[in-house]
C-alpha positions as CSV (number, residue, x, y, z in Angstrom):
1,M,62.9,134.2,49.0
2,T,60.9,134.6,45.7
3,R,62.9,136.2,42.9
4,R,61.1,138.5,40.5
5,M,61.7,137.8,36.9
6,L,62.5,140.6,34.5
7,P,60.1,141.0,31.5
8,A,61.3,139.5,28.3
9,C,62.0,142.8,26.7
10,A,64.4,143.7,29.5
11,R,66.3,140.3,29.5
12,P,69.7,140.2,27.9
13,Q,69.3,138.8,24.3
14,V,72.0,136.6,22.8
15,R,72.4,137.3,19.1
16,A,72.7,134.5,16.6
17,G,76.3,133.7,15.9
18,F,77.4,134.9,19.3
19,G,81.1,133.9,19.5
20,E,82.3,131.0,21.7
21,A,84.7,133.4,23.5
22,R,81.9,135.8,24.3
23,R,79.6,133.0,25.4
24,S,82.4,131.9,27.8
25,R,82.8,135.4,29.2
26,F,79.1,135.7,29.6
27,A,78.9,132.4,31.5
28,A,81.7,133.5,33.8
29,K,80.0,136.8,34.6
30,A,76.8,135.0,35.2
31,G,78.6,132.7,37.7
32,M,80.1,135.7,39.4
33,L,76.7,137.3,39.6
34,K,75.2,134.2,41.2
35,K,78.0,134.3,43.9
36,F,77.3,137.9,44.5
37,V,73.6,137.2,44.9
38,E,74.3,134.3,47.3
39,L,76.6,136.5,49.4
40,A,74.0,139.3,49.4
41,A,71.4,136.9,50.6
42,M,73.6,136.4,53.7
43,L,73.8,140.0,54.6
44,P,70.5,140.3,56.6
45,V,71.8,137.5,58.8
46,L,75.3,139.1,59.2
47,L,73.8,142.5,59.9
48,A,71.6,141.1,62.6
49,I,74.7,140.5,64.7
50,P,75.4,143.5,66.9
51,A,78.6,145.2,65.9
52,V,78.9,148.2,68.1
53,V,81.9,150.4,68.1
54,C,83.3,150.6,71.7
55,A,85.6,153.5,72.6
56,Q,88.3,150.9,73.3
57,N,90.8,153.7,73.7
58,T,89.0,155.4,76.6
59,H,89.8,154.3,80.1
60,L,87.8,155.6,83.1
61,L,88.7,155.4,86.8
62,I,85.9,156.6,89.1
63,V,86.6,157.0,92.8
64,V,83.8,157.7,95.4
65,G,85.6,158.7,98.6
66,L,84.8,158.8,102.2
67,T,81.8,160.9,103.5
68,T,80.7,161.7,106.9
69,D,76.9,161.2,106.5
70,A,74.6,158.7,104.8
71,E,72.8,161.4,102.8
72,H,75.9,162.6,101.0
73,D,77.3,159.1,100.7
74,A,74.2,158.0,98.7
75,V,74.4,161.1,96.5
76,F,78.1,160.7,95.7
77,K,77.7,156.9,95.0
78,K,74.8,157.7,92.7
79,W,77.0,160.1,90.7
80,G,79.8,157.6,90.5
81,T,77.6,154.6,89.4
82,S,75.7,156.9,87.0
83,L,78.9,158.0,85.2
84,A,80.1,154.3,84.9
85,A,76.6,153.3,83.4
86,V,76.5,156.3,81.0
87,A,80.1,155.6,79.8
88,S,79.4,151.9,79.0
89,E,75.8,152.1,77.9
90,K,75.7,155.5,76.0
91,L,79.2,156.5,75.2
92,G,80.5,153.1,74.0
93,V,83.3,152.8,76.6
94,A,84.2,149.1,77.0
95,K,83.2,147.8,80.5
96,E,86.6,146.3,81.0
97,N,88.0,149.8,80.6
98,I,85.9,151.2,83.5
99,T,87.0,150.9,87.2
100,L,84.6,152.1,89.9
101,L,86.0,152.2,93.4
102,T,83.5,152.7,96.3
103,D,83.2,152.0,100.0
104,Q,86.2,150.0,101.3
105,Q,87.6,149.5,97.8
106,A,88.2,153.3,97.5
107,T,91.5,153.3,99.3
108,K,94.8,154.8,98.5
109,A,96.3,151.3,97.9
110,E,93.5,150.5,95.3
111,I,93.9,153.8,93.5
112,V,97.6,153.2,93.2
113,K,96.9,149.7,91.9
114,A,94.3,150.9,89.4
115,L,96.6,153.7,88.0
116,A,99.5,151.2,87.8
117,A,97.3,149.0,85.7
118,L,96.5,151.9,83.4
119,A,100.2,152.7,83.1
120,S,100.8,149.3,81.6
121,K,97.5,149.0,79.6
122,A,96.7,152.4,78.1
123,G,98.6,153.7,75.1
124,A,99.9,157.1,74.1
125,D,96.8,157.9,72.0
126,D,94.4,156.6,74.6
127,T,92.2,158.9,76.7
128,I,92.4,158.3,80.4
129,A,89.8,160.0,82.7
130,I,90.0,160.0,86.5
131,V,87.0,161.4,88.2
132,L,86.7,161.8,92.0
133,F,83.5,162.2,94.0
134,G,83.3,163.0,97.7
135,Y,84.7,165.3,100.3
136,G,88.0,167.2,100.3
137,T,89.8,169.0,103.1
138,F,92.4,171.8,103.2
139,A,94.6,172.4,106.2
140,N,98.1,173.7,106.7
141,N,98.2,174.6,103.0
142,V,97.7,170.9,102.0
143,A,94.6,169.7,100.1
144,K,93.4,166.2,100.5
145,F,90.8,163.9,99.0
146,N,89.1,162.0,101.7
147,L,89.4,158.2,101.6
148,P,88.9,155.2,104.0
149,G,92.3,155.1,105.6
150,P,95.0,157.5,104.4
151,D,93.7,160.5,102.4
152,M,95.5,161.4,99.2
153,T,97.1,164.8,98.3
154,P,97.6,166.1,94.8
155,Q,101.3,165.6,95.3
156,E,100.6,161.8,95.8
157,F,98.6,161.7,92.6
158,E,101.3,163.4,90.6
159,P,103.9,160.6,90.3
160,L,101.1,158.1,89.5
161,L,99.9,160.3,86.6
162,A,103.5,160.8,85.5
163,R,103.8,157.1,84.7
164,L,100.8,157.1,82.3
165,R,101.9,157.1,78.6
166,S,98.6,158.8,77.4
167,K,98.8,162.3,75.9
168,R,95.2,162.8,76.9
169,I,94.7,162.6,80.7
170,V,91.6,164.1,82.2
171,F,91.6,164.6,86.0
172,V,88.4,165.8,87.5
173,N,88.1,166.4,91.3
174,T,84.5,167.2,92.1
175,A,85.1,167.4,95.9
176,S,85.2,170.4,98.1
177,A,88.6,172.1,98.6
178,S,89.7,170.7,95.3
179,G,91.2,173.9,93.8
180,P,94.8,173.1,94.8
181,F,94.8,169.9,92.7
182,V,94.9,172.1,89.6
183,A,98.2,173.8,90.2
184,A,99.7,170.5,91.5
185,L,98.6,168.3,88.6
186,S,98.7,170.8,85.7
187,G,101.0,169.8,82.8
188,P,101.3,169.0,79.0
189,G,98.6,166.7,77.7
190,R,96.5,167.1,80.9
191,I,93.1,168.6,81.5
192,V,92.5,169.2,85.2
193,V,89.1,170.3,86.5
194,A,88.3,171.2,90.1
195,A,84.9,172.0,91.6
196,T,86.4,174.9,93.7
197,R,88.9,177.5,92.8
198,T,90.6,177.4,96.2
199,G,91.2,175.1,99.1
200,G,89.1,177.5,101.2
201,E,85.8,176.5,99.5
202,L,85.0,173.7,102.0
203,Y,81.3,173.1,101.6
204,A,80.0,170.0,99.9
205,T,79.8,170.8,96.1
206,L,77.0,170.4,93.6
207,F,79.4,170.2,90.5
208,G,79.6,166.5,90.3
209,G,75.9,165.8,89.6
210,P,75.5,168.0,86.5
211,F,79.0,167.1,85.3
212,V,77.9,163.5,85.0
213,E,74.5,164.4,83.6
214,A,76.2,166.4,80.8
215,F,77.5,163.2,79.1
216,S,73.9,161.9,78.5
217,T,72.1,165.1,77.6
218,E,71.9,166.7,74.1
219,A,71.6,170.1,75.9
220,A,75.3,169.9,76.8
221,D,76.3,169.2,73.2
222,T,76.4,172.7,72.1
223,D,78.2,172.1,68.8
224,H,75.8,169.2,68.0
225,D,78.5,166.7,67.0
226,G,77.1,163.9,69.1
227,K,80.0,164.1,71.5
228,V,80.1,166.1,74.8
229,S,83.6,167.4,75.2
230,I,85.2,167.9,78.7
231,L,84.8,171.7,78.0
232,E,81.1,171.2,77.2
233,A,80.6,169.1,80.3
234,F,82.4,171.8,82.4
235,D,80.2,174.6,81.0
236,Y,77.0,172.6,81.5
237,A,77.8,171.8,85.0
238,K,78.9,175.3,85.9
239,K,75.8,176.9,84.5
240,T,73.6,174.3,86.3
241,V,75.3,174.9,89.6
242,T,75.0,178.7,89.3
243,A,71.2,178.3,88.5
244,S,70.8,176.1,91.6
245,Y,72.3,178.7,93.9
246,E,70.3,181.4,92.3
247,R,67.1,179.5,92.6
248,E,67.6,179.1,96.3
249,G,68.7,182.7,96.8
250,L,72.1,181.6,98.1
251,L,75.6,183.0,97.4
252,P,77.7,180.3,95.6
253,T,80.2,178.6,97.7
254,E,81.9,176.8,94.9
255,H,83.5,178.1,91.7
256,A,84.8,175.4,89.2
257,I,88.0,175.9,87.3
258,L,89.7,174.2,84.4
259,D,93.3,174.1,83.3
260,D,94.6,172.5,80.0
261,N,97.5,174.7,79.0
262,G,99.9,173.4,81.6
263,D,100.4,176.8,83.3
264,R,99.1,175.6,86.7
265,E,96.4,178.3,86.7
266,G,92.8,177.2,86.3
267,S,90.3,179.4,84.4
268,L,86.8,180.2,85.7
269,D,85.6,180.7,82.1
270,P,87.6,178.5,79.7
271,G,86.7,178.5,76.0
272,R,87.7,177.2,72.6
273,Q,89.7,180.4,71.9
274,G,90.6,181.1,75.5
275,K,93.8,180.7,77.6
276,D,92.3,177.5,78.8
277,G,89.7,175.3,77.0
278,Q,91.3,174.5,73.6
279,S,92.3,171.0,74.5
280,A,89.2,170.4,76.6
281,A,87.1,171.3,73.6
282,V,88.6,168.4,71.7
283,V,88.7,165.6,74.2
284,N,85.6,163.6,75.1
285,L,84.8,160.2,76.7
286,G,82.8,158.9,73.7
287,S,79.9,159.5,71.4
288,M,76.3,159.6,72.3
289,R,75.6,158.4,68.7
290,T,77.4,155.1,68.9
291,E,78.3,154.0,65.4
292,A,77.8,150.5,64.2
293,L,80.6,148.8,62.4
294,P,79.8,147.2,59.1
295,S,79.7,143.4,59.1
296,D,81.8,143.3,55.9
297,E,85.4,142.8,56.8
298,K,86.8,145.3,54.2
299,R,84.4,148.1,55.1
300,R,85.0,147.4,58.8
301,A,88.7,147.9,58.3
302,L,88.1,151.2,56.5
303,Y,86.0,152.5,59.4
304,L,88.6,151.5,61.9
305,E,91.3,153.3,59.7
306,R,89.1,156.4,59.6
307,Q,88.8,156.3,63.4
308,A,92.5,156.1,63.8
309,L,93.0,159.2,61.6
310,E,90.4,161.1,63.7
311,R,92.3,160.2,66.9
312,R,95.6,161.4,65.3
313,I,93.9,164.7,64.4
314,E,92.7,165.0,68.0
315,S,96.1,164.3,69.4
316,L,97.7,166.8,67.0
317,K,95.3,169.5,68.1
318,L,96.2,168.8,71.7
319,L,99.9,169.3,71.0
320,K,99.3,172.5,68.9
321,S,100.5,175.0,71.6
322,G,103.9,173.4,71.8
323,M,104.5,173.0,68.0
324,D,106.0,175.1,65.3
325,P,103.0,176.7,63.6
326,E,104.1,175.8,60.1
327,K,104.8,172.1,61.1
328,Y,101.4,172.0,62.8
329,A,99.6,173.3,59.8
330,A,101.4,170.9,57.4
331,E,100.7,167.9,59.5
332,L,97.1,168.9,60.0
333,E,96.6,169.4,56.3
334,K,98.1,166.0,55.5
335,L,95.9,164.2,58.1
336,A,92.8,166.1,57.0
337,T,93.5,165.1,53.4
338,D,94.0,161.4,54.4
339,L,90.8,161.6,56.3
340,A,88.9,162.9,53.4
341,L,90.3,160.2,51.1
342,K,89.4,157.5,53.6
343,S,85.8,158.9,53.9
344,R,85.5,158.7,50.1
345,Q,86.7,155.1,50.1
346,I,84.0,154.3,52.7
347,R,81.4,156.0,50.6
348,E,82.5,154.1,47.5
349,A,82.5,150.8,49.4
350,E,79.1,151.5,50.8
351,G,77.8,152.3,47.3
352,K,78.9,148.8,46.2
353,G,77.1,147.4,49.2
354,R,73.9,149.1,48.3
355,R,74.1,147.8,44.7
356,L,74.4,144.2,46.2
357,D,71.3,144.9,48.3
358,W,69.4,145.9,45.1
359,L,69.9,142.4,43.8
360,L,68.0,140.8,46.6
């Protein structure tokens, strides 16, 4: 690397009679500057090392259930594998946090095993998403998700979800006859989505395809924050399904619902200010704009601290409906202030980093 010399007029001049103490301090500063330059010279090498932020606190369980024909089997598997790929490649979810169960692995025993693992692995502030693709049935007032071997009812899922420590559980059943899962699994800290509003909507559903697609398309990101929330994915899928039926001149045989206030009643039209939708508007699986962590250890720590504050704000918003309004407002104000201060620390640290780059 060739260093450009400053012109003589711009070089620091040492006056005659410069004191010994001042000369000593000048030498010390020169030595420090030399070290900074050496460190700065290493930055391009360090920055060449990928440092991608993975959504380590997001866990995803995908189950592709039993089907009765090869055509639907291929479609449902495509949806399941696509969601796993989008989560790891575009949303930053760590691969070890994604479990995909298909074919003979998609059994009740394996689902119980996977949820037991999440109960011990996932923390209270983690996001856990369970997404089902396939067929569902409804008979004798009992809804079931079809699997190789014994099928599973929502009542069998309930105790498994109850063991999870997470305050952010997303359960999405994209199968037919999935409506009864909402009433059975509704509860605090849960977002429950079903592709049908009742168990009587028995035809194969379209909802799963556009729901998966939503997480990789900017068209679904209506607030343009780089993250597709569960509410945005729901809205995108619902609109796409409606357009598909209209295009074919058919009456819709599926009507998706979402519940996130724990009242066991799903809404056809949830919203940010609606009875349902406030929590779903906050929770997402990850960002489409995956942020790279700085290589510098101190700046990396600041970024991680900021992410922790953002997660705490998200968790607080999810608990809003059950909190005293004054307590909620006070805690939100404190966290927002802490977040602003942390962001300022990051800007200051990055400003110093840019000054080092100028020395190169």
